[in-house]
Every structure is written in C-alpha cells, then in structure tokens.
N, CA, C and O atoms as a DFTB+ gen file, in Angstrom:
204 C
 N C O
     1  1     -77.804     -53.101      61.011
     2  2     -77.565     -54.215      61.867
     3  2     -76.921     -54.366      63.481
     4  3     -77.059     -55.222      64.355
     5  1     -76.054     -52.915      63.382
     6  2     -75.754     -52.631      64.916
     7  2     -77.239     -52.319      65.495
     8  3     -77.211     -52.646      66.681
     9  1     -78.103     -51.983      65.264
    10  2     -79.241     -51.690      65.915
    11  2     -79.679     -52.614      66.315
    12  3     -79.748     -52.724      67.539
    13  1     -79.997     -53.311      65.757
    14  2     -80.923     -54.406      65.706
    15  2     -79.990     -55.541      66.594
    16  3     -80.485     -56.518      67.155
    17  1     -78.486     -55.185      66.597
    18  2     -78.164     -56.087      67.196
    19  2     -77.788     -55.458      68.854
    20  3     -78.143     -55.899      69.948
    21  1     -77.177     -54.605      68.604
    22  2     -77.789     -53.772      70.446
    23  2     -78.874     -53.870      71.075
    24  3     -78.888     -53.653      72.287
    25  1     -80.334     -54.316      70.198
    26  2     -81.643     -53.595      71.144
    27  2     -81.605     -55.390      71.395
    28  3     -82.324     -55.692      72.348
    29  1     -81.185     -56.134      70.992
    30  2     -80.789     -57.657      70.870
    31  2     -80.110     -58.056      72.052
    32  3     -80.352     -59.032      72.762
    33  1     -79.004     -56.963      72.215
    34  2     -78.141     -57.282      73.329
    35  2     -78.905     -56.927      74.689
    36  3     -78.763     -57.470      75.784
    37  1     -79.600     -56.064      74.398
    38  2     -80.476     -54.957      75.654
    39  2     -81.156     -56.040      76.185
    40  3     -81.057     -56.478      77.331
    41  1     -81.876     -56.460      75.252
    42  2     -82.782     -57.700      75.361
    43  2     -82.557     -58.873      76.311
    44  3     -83.324     -59.437      77.092
    45  1     -81.427     -59.044      76.043
    46  2     -80.817     -60.370      76.431
    47  2     -80.026     -60.131      77.939
    48  3     -79.658     -60.994      78.736
    49  1     -79.922     -58.871      78.018
    50  2     -79.262     -58.320      79.232
    51  2     -80.769     -58.125      80.533
    52  3     -80.784     -58.319      81.748
    53  1     -81.926     -57.647      79.522
    54  2     -83.060     -57.497      80.227
    55  2     -84.122     -58.827      80.738
    56  3     -84.709     -58.766      81.819
    57  1     -84.255     -59.937      79.859
    58  2     -84.666     -61.376      80.033
    59  2     -83.487     -61.978      80.834
    60  3     -83.915     -62.516      81.855
    61  1     -82.420     -62.048      80.734
    62  2     -81.258     -62.868      80.906
    63  2     -81.508     -64.017      79.878
    64  3     -81.843     -65.141      80.253
    65  1     -81.370     -63.759      78.851
    66  2     -81.056     -64.954      77.587
    67  2     -79.908     -64.519      77.225
    68  3     -79.340     -63.565      77.757
    69  1     -79.372     -65.330      76.080
    70  2     -78.398     -65.289      75.112
    71  2     -78.529     -66.018      73.868
    72  3     -77.639     -66.797      73.527
    73  1     -79.360     -65.869      73.299
    74  2     -79.904     -65.574      72.360
    75  2     -80.501     -64.510      70.984
    76  3     -80.488     -64.762      69.780
    77  1     -80.986     -63.310      71.684
    78  2     -81.764     -62.716      70.927
    79  2     -80.563     -61.792      70.660
    80  3     -80.603     -60.579      70.871
    81  1     -79.853     -62.228      70.343
    82  2     -78.611     -60.799      70.707
    83  2     -77.959     -61.244      68.644
    84  3     -77.145     -60.625      67.958
    85  1     -78.514     -62.100      68.413
    86  2     -78.066     -63.420      67.692
    87  2     -78.605     -63.109      66.479
    88  3     -78.029     -62.969      65.400
    89  1     -80.557     -62.947      66.938
    90  2     -81.984     -62.890      65.869
    91  2     -81.251     -61.663      65.516
    92  3     -80.677     -61.514      64.437
    93  1     -81.298     -60.574      66.692
    94  2     -81.264     -59.364      66.183
    95  2     -80.372     -58.693      65.234
    96  3     -80.726     -57.617      64.752
    97  1     -78.900     -59.389      64.820
    98  2     -78.077     -59.258      64.205
    99  2     -78.721     -59.952      62.835
   100  3     -78.240     -59.457      61.816
   101  1     -79.406     -60.676      62.669
   102  2     -80.154     -61.391      61.712
   103  2     -81.168     -60.517      60.981
   104  3     -81.198     -60.282      59.773
   105  1     -82.131     -60.005      62.092
   106  2     -82.718     -58.993      61.279
   107  2     -82.548     -57.886      60.849
   108  3     -83.385     -57.262      60.197
   109  1     -81.195     -57.407      61.222
   110  2     -81.102     -56.101      61.520
   111  2     -80.313     -56.791      59.536
   112  3     -80.945     -56.369      58.568
   113  1     -79.523     -57.390      59.346
   114  2     -78.696     -57.981      58.289
   115  2     -80.239     -57.820      56.945
   116  3     -80.224     -57.175      55.897
   117  1     -81.255     -58.566      57.455
   118  2     -82.386     -58.756      56.555
   119  2     -82.577     -57.646      56.307
   120  3     -82.484     -57.492      55.089
   121  1     -82.845     -56.586      56.903
   122  2     -83.569     -55.173      56.594
   123  2     -82.437     -54.602      55.951
   124  3     -82.507     -54.008      54.875
   125  1     -81.098     -54.828      56.787
   126  2     -80.327     -53.841      55.150
   127  2     -80.505     -53.892      54.039
   128  3     -80.634     -52.945      53.264
   129  1     -80.545     -55.371      53.742
   130  2     -79.995     -55.785      52.341
   131  2     -81.615     -55.733      52.141
   132  3     -81.770     -55.179      51.053
   133  1     -82.600     -55.981      52.563
   134  2     -83.747     -55.439      52.142
   135  2     -84.275     -53.744      51.224
   136  3     -84.969     -53.379      50.275
   137  1     -83.422     -53.195      52.255
   138  2     -83.697     -51.864      52.352
   139  2     -82.885     -51.316      51.058
   140  3     -83.242     -50.306      50.452
   141  1     -81.552     -52.232      50.635
   142  2     -80.508     -52.257      49.634
   143  2     -81.403     -52.197      48.370
   144  3     -81.562     -51.236      47.619
   145  1     -82.000     -53.542      48.293
   146  2     -82.466     -53.840      46.951
   147  2     -83.818     -52.818      46.424
   148  3     -84.020     -52.389      45.288
   149  1     -84.518     -52.638      47.493
   150  2     -85.527     -51.484      47.480
   151  2     -85.428     -50.436      46.797
   152  3     -86.141     -49.920      45.937
   153  1     -83.797     -49.984      47.599
   154  2     -83.465     -48.284      47.138
   155  2     -83.281     -48.923      45.322
   156  3     -84.002     -48.614      44.374
   157  1     -82.235     -49.747      45.315
   158  2     -81.616     -49.456      43.434
   159  2     -82.817     -50.111      42.817
   160  3     -83.111     -49.622      41.726
   161  1     -83.747     -51.287      43.312
   162  2     -84.463     -51.684      42.025
   163  2     -86.035     -50.309      42.098
   164  3     -86.995     -50.479      41.346
   165  1     -86.007     -49.475      42.776
   166  2     -86.558     -48.114      42.562
   167  2     -86.457     -47.767      41.260
   168  3     -87.285     -47.831      40.352
   169  1     -85.298     -47.379      41.285
   170  2     -84.884     -46.036      40.335
   171  2     -85.274     -46.385      38.868
   172  3     -86.067     -45.631      38.305
   173  1     -84.629     -47.802      37.994
   174  2     -85.029     -47.974      37.084
   175  2     -86.944     -48.192      36.652
   176  3     -87.465     -48.080      35.542
   177  1     -87.569     -48.506      37.909
   178  2     -88.950     -48.748      37.712
   179  2     -89.166     -46.781      37.665
   180  3     -89.431     -46.440      36.512
   181  1     -89.121     -45.979      38.317
   182  2     -89.481     -44.494      38.375
   183  2     -88.773     -44.028      36.835
   184  3     -89.173     -43.030      36.236
   185  1     -87.722     -44.871      36.336
   186  2     -87.610     -44.147      34.605
   187  2     -88.065     -44.612      33.647
   188  3     -87.906     -44.201      32.497
   189  1     -88.863     -45.783      34.096
   190  2     -89.615     -46.469      32.903
   191  2     -91.161     -45.853      33.036
   192  3     -92.077     -45.814      32.214
   193  1     -91.078     -45.441      34.255
   194  2     -92.705     -44.522      34.191
   195  2     -92.757     -43.187      33.663
   196  3     -93.778     -42.592      33.318
   197  1     -91.392     -42.700      33.623
   198  2     -91.716     -41.080      32.990
   199  2     -91.693     -40.655      31.321
   200  3     -91.917     -39.640      30.662
   201  1     -91.248     -42.183      31.041
   202  2     -91.155     -42.566      29.511
   203  2     -92.101     -42.484      28.802
   204  3     -92.009     -42.787      27.612
C-alpha cells in the first residue's frame, strides 16, 4: 500500500495532478488483500492434492 501510494504521489508531482496518490493507495490495498487471500487459500488446496 505504501509503495503504490508513494508511486502515486510521485506521479502526482510529475504530472501536476492530485488524484493519483489516492488511486495508488487503493490499488496497493487491493493488491495486498489479493495476496493475503491467495497465500492463505493456497495452503488447504496443496494439502488436498497431497492426499
């Protein structure tokens, strides 16, 4: 979230806009949630495949 927020802030400074930091934070939060779900959802699937 911080990485994408920072990249949005940099893009805002470069382009002279004010909305990209918010978009960057939202994208970072969404990506973090996706990675968490993918990480913890993959464990039960692997255990089922091994049985």
